[in-house]
C-alpha positions as a printed Julia matrix, in Angstrom:
228×3 Matrix{Float64}:
 -32.55   44.48  -41.77
 -32.98   47.33  -39.29
 -31.54   47.08  -35.69
 -35.08   47.16  -34.17
 -36.16   44.01  -36.48
 -32.73   42.17  -35.59
 -33.66   42.74  -31.75
 -37.31   41.51  -32.25
 -35.96   38.41  -33.99
 -33.72   37.79  -31.33
 -36.3    37.87  -28.79
 -38.63   35.69  -30.83
 -36.1    33.04  -31.26
 -35.3    33.35  -27.5
 -39.02   32.66  -26.6
 -39.2    29.58  -29.33
 -35.63   28.31  -28.32
 -34.5    29.15  -24.96
 -30.81   29.0   -24.06
 -30.1    25.94  -22.7
 -28.81   26.29  -18.85
 -25.32   25.26  -18.36
 -25.75   22.01  -16.42
 -21.85   21.31  -16.38
 -21.43   24.46  -13.94
 -24.7    23.33  -11.71
 -23.23   20.12  -11.34
 -19.84   21.62  -10.64
 -21.32   23.58   -7.86
 -22.65   20.74   -6.17
 -19.55   18.75   -6.51
 -17.62   22.01   -4.7
 -20.0    21.61   -1.72
 -19.6    17.88   -1.59
 -15.59   18.29   -1.48
 -15.92   20.99    1.37
 -18.51   18.97    3.57
 -16.29   15.79    3.34
 -13.09   18.07    4.27
 -14.96   19.65    7.21
 -15.98   15.97    8.14
 -12.3    14.96    8.04
 -11.07   17.72   10.34
 -13.98   16.98   12.85
 -12.88   13.16   12.82
  -9.13   14.44   13.24
  -9.83   16.73   16.02
 -13.0    16.26   17.57
 -13.73   19.95   17.29
 -17.36   20.7    17.33
 -16.91   23.76   14.91
 -16.05   21.24   11.92
 -19.32   19.49   13.11
 -21.34   22.71   12.73
 -19.48   23.43    9.39
 -20.7    20.3     8.12
 -24.23   21.05    9.12
 -23.83   24.54    7.26
 -22.48   23.14    4.15
 -25.28   20.46    3.8
 -27.98   23.18    4.28
 -26.18   25.12    1.36
 -26.16   21.87   -0.58
 -29.62   21.63   -0.13
 -30.45   25.03   -1.47
 -28.14   24.23   -4.67
 -29.48   20.78   -5.26
 -33.24   22.5    -5.04
 -32.27   25.23   -7.61
 -30.58   22.85   -9.92
 -33.87   20.69   -9.89
 -35.89   23.75  -10.68
 -33.45   24.47  -13.4
 -33.89   21.09  -14.73
 -37.61   20.82  -14.41
 -37.95   24.16  -16.48
 -35.13   23.63  -19.04
 -36.17   23.56  -22.86
 -33.48   21.44  -23.5
 -30.41   19.63  -21.78
 -26.78   18.65  -23.11
 -27.67   15.02  -21.92
 -30.67   12.9   -20.73
 -33.03   14.53  -18.07
 -32.9    11.1   -16.23
 -29.11   11.34  -16.28
 -28.78   14.77  -14.92
 -31.56   13.91  -12.47
 -29.41   11.27  -10.86
 -26.3    13.2   -10.8
 -27.98   15.76   -8.88
 -29.17   13.32   -6.44
 -26.18   11.43   -6.0
 -23.93   14.31   -5.35
 -26.31   15.61   -2.99
 -26.46   12.23   -1.07
 -22.99   12.26   -0.46
 -23.12   15.85    1.31
 -26.21   14.49    3.26
 -24.34   11.42    4.43
 -21.52   13.82    5.88
 -23.98   15.61    7.9
 -25.82   12.5     8.96
 -22.76   11.0    10.19
 -21.91   13.96   12.49
 -25.58   13.85   14.0
 -25.44    9.89   14.61
 -22.01   10.28   16.41
 -23.65   13.24   18.44
 -27.09   11.26   19.0
 -24.98    8.12   20.29
 -22.23    9.92   22.06
 -19.46    8.4    19.98
 -16.26   10.26   19.49
 -13.84    9.86   16.54
 -11.17    7.28   16.06
  -8.59    6.39   13.62
 -11.09    4.17   11.6
 -13.66    7.1    11.62
 -10.87    9.31   10.5
  -9.69    6.97    7.78
 -13.07    6.37    6.31
 -13.76   10.26    6.34
 -10.57   10.71    4.29
 -11.72    8.16    2.01
 -15.13    9.99    1.57
 -13.39   12.94    0.7
 -11.44   11.47   -1.83
 -14.26   10.02   -3.51
 -15.69   13.54   -3.31
 -12.95   15.16   -5.1
 -12.81   12.32   -7.59
 -16.26   13.45   -8.61
 -15.26   17.12   -8.41
 -12.44   16.3   -11.01
 -14.75   14.35  -12.93
 -17.53   16.96  -13.6
 -14.89   19.76  -14.05
 -13.75   18.36  -17.24
 -17.04   16.68  -18.21
 -18.03   19.41  -20.78
 -14.71   19.9   -22.57
 -13.1    16.52  -22.06
 -15.88   13.94  -21.28
 -13.64   10.95  -22.26
 -11.08   12.27  -19.34
 -13.88   11.92  -16.89
 -14.28    8.09  -17.0
 -10.89    7.85  -14.99
 -12.33   10.04  -12.16
 -15.45    8.1   -11.95
 -13.41    4.96  -11.53
 -11.63    6.99   -8.88
 -14.7     7.73   -7.04
 -15.75    3.84   -7.25
 -12.38    2.89   -5.76
 -12.97    5.01   -3.0
 -16.07    3.2    -2.2
 -14.48   -0.2    -2.08
 -11.39    1.24    0.23
 -14.05    2.4     2.55
 -15.56   -0.9     2.6
 -12.07   -2.4     3.53
 -11.56    0.01    6.41
 -14.86   -0.7     7.75
 -14.28   -4.46    7.89
 -10.89   -3.64    9.66
 -12.69   -1.41   11.75
 -15.33   -4.3    12.87
 -12.67   -6.97   13.45
 -11.04   -4.75   16.06
 -14.04   -3.53   17.59
 -15.4    -7.54   18.02
 -11.8    -9.14   18.77
 -12.75  -11.33   21.72
  -9.12  -10.99   23.19
  -9.48   -7.19   23.12
 -12.99   -7.53   24.72
 -11.6    -9.89   27.17
  -8.46   -7.54   28.3
 -11.03   -4.67   29.25
 -11.62   -3.86   32.83
 -15.05   -4.8    34.45
 -16.22   -8.36   32.83
 -20.09   -8.23   34.63
 -22.37   -5.73   35.71
 -22.77   -2.33   34.23
 -19.19   -2.06   33.21
 -19.57   -4.99   31.01
 -23.01   -3.57   29.66
 -21.23   -0.08   29.03
 -18.54   -1.75   27.36
 -20.97   -3.74   24.94
 -22.85   -0.54   24.24
 -19.91    1.19   23.22
 -18.96   -1.39   20.9
 -22.35   -1.54   19.39
 -22.5     2.48   19.07
 -19.02    2.51   16.97
 -20.37   -0.3    14.83
 -23.12    1.95   14.02
 -21.05    4.8    13.24
 -18.83    2.91   11.07
 -21.69    1.5     9.22
 -23.1     4.57    8.56
 -19.52    5.99    6.83
 -19.68    2.45    5.28
 -23.02    3.7     3.62
 -21.52    6.61    2.6
 -19.0     5.15    0.74
 -21.81    3.37   -1.11
 -23.19    6.75   -2.25
 -20.07    8.1    -3.46
 -19.98    4.94   -5.86
 -23.68    5.75   -6.98
 -22.5     9.08   -7.91
 -19.61    7.88   -9.71
 -21.58    5.48  -11.44
 -23.9     8.17  -12.58
 -21.11   10.39  -13.97
 -20.01    7.22  -15.88
 -23.4     6.76  -17.32
 -23.32   10.77  -18.69
 -19.63    9.74  -19.83
 -20.66    6.83  -21.8
 -23.31    9.03  -23.72
 -21.2    12.1   -24.4
 -18.36   10.04  -25.5
């Protein structure tokens, strides 16, 4: 067969059976952004420096761009390495982790809440969860069974965030601590109550961010089950 005939046949096969997109690379790119965004969130919680809050927002915008590109690829793909529904869940749940990093920053800015030891601890655990997702998706294509442990680690990060959240609440609403505060009446008392409620909202938001990490870990585990 001539070289021209081979080329024509290759083109024909390419039209009938398009090359499968590498969704493993696509998901890895989202995980990289989730780790970067959660790392910037940790730095913001540790320093209170607004440059890190700005970086979280910028990374979330980039995350939206990558998520949209991955969704377009999924919608137009002729074939996929795993079920489309599983890939859809993976794309969406990883993006939710990035979104919650940004919305945490925005909520703190809106309420005028400054970082404290609890927000820093929960953000650190959120980053650990994102790193577990990154490690799991990195080996998913070549060693899917090895990704299971990383999926479990992501879910463990959520449980640790929940424990920290409850410790934070216990301290916020500790009667003896509140009683020791200055200004038990009037505007001082109201300001103290408002501060407690605002912090509680931020703690709750970070706890919900942990839930998103757990959902992403479950999506990863569902893919592992079908690949192994």
